[in-house]
VOGU-3710 file (C-alpha; in Angstrom, 3 decimals, decimal comma):
1> mrhlllsglf> 15,386/12,757/3,755  14,242/9,917/1,466  12,048/8,554/4,269  10,374/11,939/4,637  9,746/12,136/0,879  8,291/8,631/0,763  6,153/9,363/3,796  4,896/12,531/2,098  4,044/10,544/-1,014  1,890/8,164/1,015
11> flfaafqynd> 0,227/11,112/2,759  -0,661/12,357/-0,737  -2,001/8,922/-1,671  -4,224/9,130/1,404  -5,326/12,673/0,577  -6,357/11,669/-2,951  -8,799/9,167/-1,457  -11,074/11,871/-0,041  -13,584/11,567/-2,902  -13,520/7,770/-3,065
21> pdfyiwvpiy> -16,758/6,092/-1,928  -14,777/3,853/0,430  -12,332/6,530/1,608  -12,761/5,334/5,209  -10,881/2,171/4,192  -8,219/3,634/1,906  -7,200/6,738/3,831  -6,093/4,626/6,839  -4,390/2,071/4,569  -2,134/4,744/3,076
31> mvvaivvfff> -1,814/6,762/6,295  -0,453/3,779/8,217  2,358/3,414/5,685  3,021/7,167/5,727  3,213/7,228/9,515  5,469/4,199/10,007  7,853/5,390/7,273  7,924/8,857/8,854  8,761/7,443/12,271  11,380/5,130/10,781
41> grgvynpsif> 13,054/8,203/9,312  13,069/9,717/12,791  14,617/6,557/14,265  11,449/5,594/16,151  10,315/2,141/15,090  9,848/-1,466/16,085  11,025/-3,993/13,449  8,118/-6,301/14,312  5,608/-3,641/13,268  6,881/-3,761/9,689
51> kvltalyila> 6,612/-7,549/9,568  3,077/-7,594/10,964  1,899/-4,802/8,662  3,492/-6,434/5,611  1,670/-9,673/6,413  -1,642/-7,849/6,919  -1,368/-5,997/3,613  -0,494/-9,207/1,767  -3,465/-10,953/3,391  -5,694/-8,076/2,297
61> mflyypevin> -4,433/-8,550/-1,256  -5,775/-12,105/-1,200  -9,286/-10,685/-0,791  -8,907/-9,331/-4,330  -7,594/-12,581/-5,814  -10,890/-13,575/-7,521  -11,088/-10,173/-9,224  -7,472/-10,434/-10,376  -8,270/-13,806/-11,948  -11,325/-12,291/-13,689
71> wikegtpsit> -9,182/-9,423/-14,959  -6,640/-11,881/-16,369  -9,429/-13,923/-17,996  -10,692/-10,716/-19,632  -7,265/-10,313/-21,249  -5,883/-7,761/-18,736  -7,611/-4,693/-20,195  -6,168/-1,315/-19,258  -6,962/-0,031/-15,790  -5,538/3,423/-16,528
81> gsmkaespfi> -7,903/4,628/-19,265  -9,811/7,047/-17,032  -10,297/7,735/-13,364  -13,881/6,475/-13,560  -13,976/2,697/-13,397  -16,007/1,601/-16,415  -16,066/-2,056/-15,460  -16,380/-3,523/-11,988  -13,000/-5,185/-11,813  -11,034/-2,017/-12,615
91> efireffglg> -11,503/-0,566/-9,125  -10,616/-3,911/-7,545  -7,441/-4,245/-9,600  -6,361/-0,703/-8,730  -6,951/-1,451/-5,064  -5,043/-4,725/-5,365  -2,031/-2,899/-6,804  -2,341/-0,161/-4,160  -2,111/-2,794/-1,449  0,801/-4,371/-3,315
101> icalvlayys> 2,720/-1,097/-3,357  2,085/-0,680/0,372  3,204/-4,260/1,052  6,412/-3,786/-0,971  7,289/-0,587/0,876  6,584/-2,186/4,246  8,636/-5,271/3,327  11,531/-3,010/2,308  11,332/-1,151/5,613  11,130/-4,459/7,454
111> ylagnkrvns> 14,403/-5,379/5,767  15,945/-2,007/6,659  14,744/-2,230/10,271  16,222/-5,718/10,631  19,565/-4,556/9,250  19,671/-1,513/11,533  19,118/-3,706/14,558  21,874/-6,099/13,447  24,259/-3,273/12,564  23,649/-1,298/15,777
//
């Protein structure tokens, strides 16, 4: 049940991207996580998929590294003030954290998938 709820949450994350200018990037990013978590809950998964996806999401986070450094140099101003990004780095930082959440979930499921294979 928890896998279905988490999958649904990531489907919602994807749905909320419909009005984003770069929705064609972010809808698939969240949908991939939703789909693999859903299938894990159904017992249909390959442990290697979680490892590969975790690595890809972490690599994608590195693309945002310069913006994270700029944000820190600015004194880490709030990124939650409004939905409209007033300064350029706000959108990048939000995307960085979105990728981080995806990577954490995928790493957790990689751990679970490895334990299921060992325990089976």
